[in-house]
ROBA-341738 format. One record per residue: residue number from 0; residue in three letters; x, y, z of N, C-alpha, C in turn. Coordinates in nm, 3 decimals. Layout:
N
<site NUM ALA <X Y Z> <X Y Z> <X Y Z>> ...
END
This chain:
166
<site 0 MET <-1.239 -0.133 -0.414> <-1.388 -0.074 -0.376> <-1.305 0.098 -0.429>> <site 1 LEU <-1.193 0.128 -0.382> <-1.132 0.255 -0.392> <-1.129 0.290 -0.554>> <site 2 SER <-1.083 0.186 -0.647> <-1.063 0.227 -0.772> <-1.217 0.244 -0.851>> <site 3 ASN <-1.330 0.149 -0.788> <-1.431 0.181 -0.864> <-1.492 0.317 -0.809>> <site 4 ILE <-1.455 0.407 -0.704> <-1.489 0.486 -0.667> <-1.426 0.597 -0.765>> <site 5 GLN <-1.324 0.591 -0.798> <-1.232 0.688 -0.912> <-1.296 0.639 -1.032>> <site 6 THR <-1.364 0.532 -1.074> <-1.424 0.509 -1.216> <-1.583 0.590 -1.220>> <site 7 GLN <-1.630 0.567 -1.109> <-1.778 0.617 -1.109> <-1.770 0.779 -1.076>> <site 8 TYR <-1.674 0.842 -0.994> <-1.696 0.947 -0.972> <-1.542 1.059 -0.992>> <site 9 SER <-1.572 1.182 -1.027> <-1.438 1.240 -1.056> <-1.440 1.377 -0.953>> <site 10 GLY <-1.350 1.458 -0.951> <-1.299 1.560 -0.855> <-1.321 1.546 -0.745>> <site 11 ARG <-1.424 1.665 -0.681> <-1.433 1.677 -0.509> <-1.548 1.544 -0.491>> <site 12 GLU <-1.611 1.485 -0.565> <-1.695 1.362 -0.540> <-1.580 1.277 -0.510>> <site 13 ALA <-1.500 1.221 -0.617> <-1.377 1.108 -0.592> <-1.325 1.143 -0.442>> <site 14 ALA <-1.286 1.255 -0.421> <-1.197 1.278 -0.289> <-1.316 1.243 -0.196>> <site 15 VAL <-1.396 1.310 -0.164> <-1.494 1.283 -0.031> <-1.529 1.120 -0.051>> <site 16 ASN <-1.608 1.061 -0.160> <-1.620 0.915 -0.134> <-1.535 0.845 -0.130>> <site 17 SER <-1.370 0.857 -0.153> <-1.279 0.782 -0.127> <-1.253 0.822 0.068>> <site 18 ALA <-1.260 0.919 0.102> <-1.235 0.935 0.230> <-1.342 0.873 0.317>> <site 19 LEU <-1.494 0.865 0.293> <-1.587 0.806 0.364> <-1.561 0.653 0.336>> <site 20 ALA <-1.529 0.590 0.202> <-1.516 0.454 0.162> <-1.421 0.406 0.245>> <site 21 ILE <-1.281 0.475 0.267> <-1.191 0.408 0.367> <-1.228 0.377 0.518>> <site 22 LEU <-1.276 0.513 0.569> <-1.357 0.493 0.660> <-1.459 0.389 0.701>> <site 23 GLN <-1.526 0.403 0.608> <-1.629 0.280 0.629> <-1.562 0.110 0.620>> <site 24 LEU <-1.471 0.141 0.544> <-1.408 -0.034 0.515> <-1.344 -0.051 0.665>> <site 25 ALA <-1.275 0.036 0.696> <-1.206 0.017 0.849> <-1.326 -0.023 0.939>> <site 26 ALA <-1.433 0.078 0.929> <-1.534 0.032 1.038> <-1.597 -0.098 1.016>> <site 27 ASP <-1.637 -0.136 0.895> <-1.666 -0.280 0.847> <-1.569 -0.371 0.909>> <site 28 LYS <-1.452 -0.366 0.932> <-1.375 -0.453 0.965> <-1.343 -0.448 1.113>> <site 29 GLY <-1.378 -0.343 1.193> <-1.328 -0.324 1.302> <-1.222 -0.279 1.360>> <site 30 ILE <-1.197 -0.189 1.232> <-1.017 -0.134 1.265> <-1.047 0.022 1.274>> <site 31 LYS <-1.000 0.056 1.385> <-0.941 0.208 1.386> <-0.825 0.259 1.313>> <site 32 LEU <-0.882 0.357 1.206> <-0.756 0.435 1.120> <-0.646 0.498 1.223>> <site 33 ASP <-0.547 0.458 1.257> <-0.491 0.522 1.310> <-0.420 0.651 1.305>> <site 34 TYR <-0.402 0.719 1.384> <-0.348 0.870 1.358> <-0.181 0.871 1.413>> <site 35 GLU <-0.109 0.876 1.311> <0.037 0.847 1.361> <0.109 1.008 1.287>> <site 36 HIS <0.192 1.076 1.358> <0.254 1.188 1.347> <0.394 1.096 1.265>> <site 37 LYS <0.412 1.140 1.166> <0.513 1.110 1.075> <0.617 1.218 1.084>> <site 38 GLY <0.660 1.275 1.138> <0.791 1.334 1.155> <0.764 1.478 1.150>> <site 39 THR <0.882 1.531 1.125> <0.885 1.694 1.093> <0.847 1.756 0.967>> <site 40 ALA <0.743 1.835 0.953> <0.705 1.881 0.846> <0.821 1.934 0.768>> <site 41 GLY <0.772 1.917 0.632> <0.893 1.987 0.537> <0.979 1.899 0.509>> <site 42 VAL <1.017 1.777 0.562> <1.143 1.662 0.556> <1.088 1.624 0.425>> <site 43 ARG <1.148 1.573 0.346> <1.095 1.508 0.208> <1.141 1.372 0.186>> <site 44 PRO <1.087 1.240 0.154> <0.947 1.229 0.156> <0.867 1.235 0.340>> <site 45 TYR <0.789 1.299 0.330> <0.706 1.302 0.501> <0.625 1.169 0.501>> <site 46 VAL <0.541 1.134 0.425> <0.491 0.999 0.410> <0.441 1.031 0.275>> <site 47 ARG <0.424 0.876 0.234> <0.368 0.846 0.115> <0.217 0.852 0.118>> <site 48 THR <0.157 0.920 0.048> <-0.003 0.914 0.061> <-0.076 0.765 0.039>> <site 49 SER <0.004 0.660 0.009> <-0.072 0.534 -0.023> <-0.036 0.458 0.104>> <site 50 ASP <0.032 0.501 0.221> <0.033 0.472 0.338> <-0.091 0.515 0.431>> <site 51 VAL <-0.199 0.572 0.394> <-0.317 0.598 0.488> <-0.330 0.524 0.579>> <site 52 ALA <-0.387 0.380 0.557> <-0.432 0.285 0.621> <-0.360 0.227 0.745>> <site 53 SER <-0.207 0.302 0.711> <-0.107 0.237 0.840> <-0.105 0.334 0.946>> <site 54 GLY <-0.172 0.470 0.918> <-0.171 0.553 1.006> <-0.107 0.681 0.976>> <site 55 VAL <-0.152 0.800 0.976> <-0.112 0.913 0.898> <-0.170 1.002 1.028>> <site 56 ASP <-0.117 1.130 0.999> <-0.162 1.251 1.049> <-0.245 1.325 0.938>> <site 57 CYS <-0.287 1.450 0.960> <-0.377 1.510 0.898> <-0.340 1.555 0.742>> <site 58 ASN <-0.239 1.604 0.730> <-0.204 1.648 0.602> <-0.171 1.529 0.492>> <site 59 PRO <-0.128 1.391 0.528> <-0.121 1.311 0.444> <-0.286 1.259 0.419>> <site 60 PHE <-0.369 1.239 0.521> <-0.459 1.184 0.484> <-0.565 1.289 0.380>> <site 61 VAL <-0.563 1.413 0.409> <-0.632 1.508 0.332> <-0.543 1.502 0.201>> <site 62 SER <-0.429 1.490 0.184> <-0.383 1.511 0.069> <-0.382 1.358 -0.019>> <site 63 TRP <-0.428 1.260 0.056> <-0.437 1.120 0.012> <-0.608 1.147 -0.047>> <site 64 CYS <-0.683 1.210 0.026> <-0.816 1.198 -0.027> <-0.834 1.299 -0.155>> <site 65 VAL <-0.783 1.438 -0.172> <-0.785 1.500 -0.269> <-0.698 1.462 -0.395>> <site 66 ASP <-0.614 1.363 -0.366> <-0.520 1.292 -0.469> <-0.627 1.207 -0.558>> <site 67 LYS <-0.732 1.178 -0.493> <-0.820 1.068 -0.529> <-0.921 1.147 -0.638>> <site 68 GLY <-0.909 1.285 -0.609> <-0.991 1.367 -0.692> <-0.952 1.430 -0.828>> <site 69 VAL <-0.816 1.398 -0.808> <-0.735 1.514 -0.904> <-0.667 1.383 -1.056>> <site 70 GLU <-0.742 1.442 -1.151> <-0.692 1.357 -1.248> <-0.531 1.330 -1.258>> <site 71 THR <-0.446 1.479 -1.226> <-0.321 1.441 -1.254> <-0.239 1.432 -1.124>> <site 72 GLY <-0.294 1.395 -1.011> <-0.252 1.393 -0.895> <-0.218 1.499 -0.790>> <site 73 PHE <-0.243 1.465 -0.673> <-0.220 1.572 -0.585> <-0.091 1.531 -0.478>> <site 74 GLN <0.011 1.636 -0.448> <0.109 1.599 -0.386> <0.100 1.642 -0.258>> <site 75 TRP <0.145 1.539 -0.152> <0.146 1.610 -0.035> <0.217 1.734 -0.001>> <site 76 ARG <0.193 1.796 0.101> <0.249 1.919 0.135> <0.229 1.941 0.246>> <site 77 PRO <0.303 2.054 0.346> <0.285 2.075 0.480> <0.163 2.120 0.513>> <site 78 VAL <0.109 2.106 0.654> <-0.024 2.179 0.655> <-0.007 2.302 0.642>> <site 79 GLY <0.065 2.393 0.653> <0.044 2.539 0.639> <0.017 2.583 0.488>> <site 80 SER <0.077 2.523 0.421> <0.095 2.528 0.284> <-0.019 2.513 0.196>> <site 81 PHE <-0.152 2.462 0.280> <-0.266 2.419 0.251> <-0.336 2.556 0.237>> <site 82 ARG <-0.286 2.653 0.288> <-0.366 2.768 0.290> <-0.331 2.836 0.155>> <site 83 LYS <-0.232 2.794 0.087> <-0.194 2.823 -0.069> <-0.285 2.760 -0.170>> <site 84 VAL <-0.350 2.684 -0.139> <-0.424 2.600 -0.228> <-0.563 2.616 -0.238>> <site 85 GLY <-0.588 2.649 -0.371> <-0.724 2.704 -0.382> <-0.760 2.830 -0.370>> <site 86 THR <-0.877 2.845 -0.341> <-0.913 2.997 -0.300> <-1.001 3.004 -0.171>> <site 87 GLU <-0.916 3.119 -0.113> <-1.052 3.141 0.035> <-1.178 3.173 0.025>> <site 88 ILE <-1.264 3.127 0.133> <-1.405 3.121 0.109> <-1.408 3.240 0.215>> <site 89 LYS <-1.439 3.324 0.235> <-1.454 3.421 0.351> <-1.556 3.369 0.455>> <site 90 LYS <-1.509 3.366 0.589> <-1.610 3.339 0.694> <-1.766 3.342 0.681>> <site 91 ASP <-1.793 3.478 0.621> <-1.936 3.478 0.591> <-2.005 3.418 0.480>> <site 92 ASP <-1.894 3.358 0.391> <-1.953 3.294 0.298> <-1.935 3.130 0.316>> <site 93 TRP <-1.898 3.093 0.431> <-1.877 2.925 0.449> <-2.017 2.860 0.417>> <site 94 ASN <-2.115 2.916 0.377> <-2.251 2.847 0.361> <-2.246 2.793 0.227>> <site 95 THR <-2.116 2.865 0.139> <-2.155 2.809 0.038> <-2.015 2.718 -0.007>> <site 96 ALA <-1.976 2.679 0.078> <-1.852 2.572 0.063> <-1.936 2.423 0.041>> <site 97 LYS <-1.819 2.364 -0.014> <-1.930 2.212 -0.097> <-1.804 2.076 -0.058>> <site 98 PRO <-1.873 1.985 -0.035> <-1.785 1.868 -0.024> <-1.685 1.848 -0.108>> <site 99 GLY <-1.579 1.820 -0.020> <-1.448 1.842 -0.123> <-1.357 1.962 -0.072>> <site 100 ASP <-1.409 2.074 -0.035> <-1.324 2.197 0.022> <-1.261 2.143 0.129>> <site 101 LEU <-1.155 2.267 0.189> <-1.081 2.191 0.298> <-1.076 2.310 0.407>> <site 102 LEU <-1.090 2.278 0.529> <-1.075 2.377 0.647> <-0.912 2.373 0.693>> <site 103 SER <-0.868 2.488 0.687> <-0.713 2.463 0.693> <-0.683 2.581 0.800>> <site 104 SER <-0.590 2.538 0.887> <-0.539 2.642 0.952> <-0.371 2.602 0.971>> <site 105 GLU <-0.274 2.674 1.081> <-0.143 2.646 1.042> <-0.132 2.519 1.116>> <site 106 GLY <-0.225 2.494 1.183> <-0.128 2.349 1.231> <-0.263 2.184 1.205>> <site 107 HIS <-0.369 2.257 1.123> <-0.440 2.134 1.105> <-0.499 2.142 0.962>> <site 108 ILE <-0.539 2.035 0.900> <-0.627 2.033 0.780> <-0.734 1.945 0.786>> <site 109 ILE <-0.866 1.987 0.712> <-0.967 1.883 0.717> <-1.028 1.898 0.582>> <site 110 ILE <-1.108 1.776 0.559> <-1.177 1.786 0.425> <-1.302 1.768 0.477>> <site 111 ILE <-1.396 1.858 0.400> <-1.519 1.891 0.420> <-1.597 1.786 0.332>> <site 112 VAL <-1.707 1.708 0.414> <-1.770 1.589 0.344> <-1.926 1.630 0.305>> <site 113 ASP <-1.971 1.713 0.424> <-2.095 1.803 0.408> <-2.129 1.929 0.437>> <site 114 ASN <-2.178 2.015 0.399> <-2.207 2.161 0.447> <-2.363 2.144 0.476>> <site 115 ASN <-2.424 2.189 0.602> <-2.566 2.228 0.623> <-2.528 2.370 0.658>> <site 116 PRO <-2.585 2.456 0.573> <-2.557 2.593 0.573> <-2.690 2.624 0.692>> <site 117 GLU <-2.801 2.553 0.706> <-2.949 2.614 0.772> <-2.891 2.575 0.925>> <site 118 GLU <-2.820 2.483 0.960> <-2.767 2.446 1.113> <-2.626 2.537 1.119>> <site 119 GLY <-2.554 2.554 1.030> <-2.403 2.621 1.052> <-2.327 2.520 1.078>> <site 120 THR <-2.327 2.430 1.020> <-2.238 2.291 1.046> <-2.176 2.251 0.929>> <site 121 PHE <-2.051 2.180 0.960> <-1.973 2.084 0.838> <-1.976 1.969 0.895>> <site 122 THR <-1.987 1.859 0.822> <-1.939 1.726 0.857> <-1.825 1.717 0.779>> <site 123 ILE <-1.719 1.681 0.898> <-1.581 1.681 0.835> <-1.504 1.524 0.853>> <site 124 ALA <-1.413 1.506 0.783> <-1.310 1.394 0.800> <-1.151 1.460 0.815>> <site 125 HIS <-1.108 1.382 0.916> <-0.973 1.450 0.937> <-0.931 1.343 1.041>> <site 126 ALA <-0.779 1.349 1.044> <-0.706 1.294 1.126> <-0.721 1.353 1.262>> <site 127 SER <-0.757 1.287 1.354> <-0.809 1.393 1.473> <-0.708 1.347 1.599>> <site 128 GLY <-0.616 1.265 1.610> <-0.520 1.251 1.716> <-0.518 1.133 1.729>> <site 129 THR <-0.398 1.101 1.854> <-0.380 0.966 1.885> <-0.496 0.885 1.929>> <site 130 ASN <-0.564 0.944 2.011> <-0.666 0.867 2.092> <-0.796 0.834 2.003>> <site 131 ARG <-0.840 0.918 1.909> <-0.932 0.919 1.823> <-0.943 0.871 1.698>> <site 132 GLY <-0.777 0.883 1.644> <-0.764 0.823 1.501> <-0.822 0.920 1.385>> <site 133 ILE <-0.889 0.842 1.311> <-0.910 0.902 1.160> <-1.069 0.901 1.182>> <site 134 LEU <-1.158 1.021 1.163> <-1.294 1.006 1.193> <-1.364 1.108 1.114>> <site 135 VAL <-1.479 1.069 1.107> <-1.602 1.192 1.043> <-1.674 1.226 1.146>> <site 136 GLU <-1.725 1.344 1.169> <-1.794 1.417 1.261> <-1.858 1.560 1.241>> <site 137 GLU <-1.937 1.595 1.297> <-2.026 1.695 1.276> <-1.972 1.832 1.348>> <site 138 LYS <-1.963 1.953 1.295> <-1.887 2.082 1.422> <-1.984 2.190 1.335>> <site 139 SER <-2.010 2.292 1.416> <-2.058 2.411 1.400> <-1.950 2.501 1.340>> <site 140 TYR <-1.966 2.602 1.247> <-1.913 2.679 1.146> <-1.805 2.745 1.290>> <site 141 ASN <-1.881 2.759 1.397> <-1.803 2.869 1.499> <-1.671 2.785 1.587>> <site 142 SER <-1.702 2.655 1.581> <-1.580 2.603 1.644> <-1.457 2.579 1.550>> <site 143 PHE <-1.471 2.648 1.477> <-1.367 2.639 1.337> <-1.262 2.796 1.360>> <site 144 GLY <-1.256 2.854 1.511> <-1.165 2.985 1.480> <-1.043 2.930 1.462>> <site 145 GLY <-0.989 3.053 1.365> <-0.865 3.044 1.341> <-0.816 2.959 1.184>> <site 146 TYR <-0.943 2.905 1.119> <-0.949 2.804 1.008> <-0.953 2.901 0.917>> <site 147 SER <-0.937 2.878 0.764> <-1.019 2.904 0.660> <-1.048 2.834 0.574>> <site 148 VAL <-1.160 2.852 0.500> <-1.210 2.730 0.396> <-1.132 2.768 0.231>> <site 149 ARG <-1.108 2.656 0.212> <-1.022 2.673 0.055> <-1.146 2.583 0.004>> <site 150 ASP <-1.186 2.667 -0.109> <-1.289 2.630 -0.240> <-1.146 2.559 -0.319>> <site 151 MET <-1.170 2.415 -0.364> <-1.103 2.350 -0.426> <-1.145 2.311 -0.553>> <site 152 THR <-1.222 2.403 -0.612> <-1.270 2.381 -0.732> <-1.170 2.385 -0.876>> <site 153 ALA <-1.111 2.466 -0.859> <-0.966 2.499 -0.944> <-0.875 2.362 -0.948>> <site 154 VAL <-0.864 2.330 -0.854> <-0.752 2.207 -0.810> <-0.833 2.078 -0.873>> <site 155 TYR <-0.969 2.067 -0.848> <-0.998 1.912 -0.891> <-1.045 1.937 -1.021>> <site 156 SER <-1.074 2.037 -1.105> <-1.093 2.070 -1.238> <-0.952 2.077 -1.326>> <site 157 GLY <-0.853 2.079 -1.247> <-0.719 2.049 -1.307> <-0.641 2.217 -1.355>> <site 158 GLU <-0.729 2.334 -1.358> <-0.715 2.444 -1.342> <-0.575 2.494 -1.287>> <site 159 GLU <-0.558 2.414 -1.143> <-0.443 2.462 -1.027> <-0.364 2.377 -1.069>> <site 160 ASP <-0.213 2.443 -1.078> <-0.110 2.316 -1.063> <-0.129 2.264 -0.919>> <site 161 THR <-0.076 2.150 -0.909> <-0.085 2.073 -0.793> <0.041 2.030 -0.743>> <site 162 ASP <0.128 2.030 -0.811> <0.274 1.986 -0.782> <0.362 2.081 -0.699>> <site 163 ARG <0.372 2.054 -0.545> <0.424 2.169 -0.454> <0.579 2.161 -0.462>> <site 164 TRP <0.642 2.053 -0.540> <0.771 2.055 -0.554> <0.817 2.150 -0.665>> <site 165 LYS <0.741 2.211 -0.731> <0.785 2.300 -0.833> <0.834 2.429 -0.805>> 
END
């Protein structure tokens, strides 16, 4: 299923469709994708992004999604360093965010699945905590105080180096 997504789509569409596909597959099988904090951020290797189905926290999940849309691969990174990926979209311009862009704070990372500027809401996919697991939900722009939106166009197009270990 996921390999079909990567042959049918590329870039941000592959990233978003991979996130939705794994969540739909889990829902169809009656499985909650578990949230599991994987240890101290910055310890290498923190978690292999192929371990998403066995339980991950936010950065391995989002790294895994983005990796599906980047031809050269996208390596896991600590949550805070996502603020250095892509280009920041100022809050007044969040209505221009596209599926596959990221919401980033010092402590959490989220992939945007859809943007509804008329309503001022994002549909997001993220690892939401031990009790909730990995899920998709809709939230207003105003609920993201302390977050920045990262335009991932240069990452998906291969114009931005995605090797965090360099």
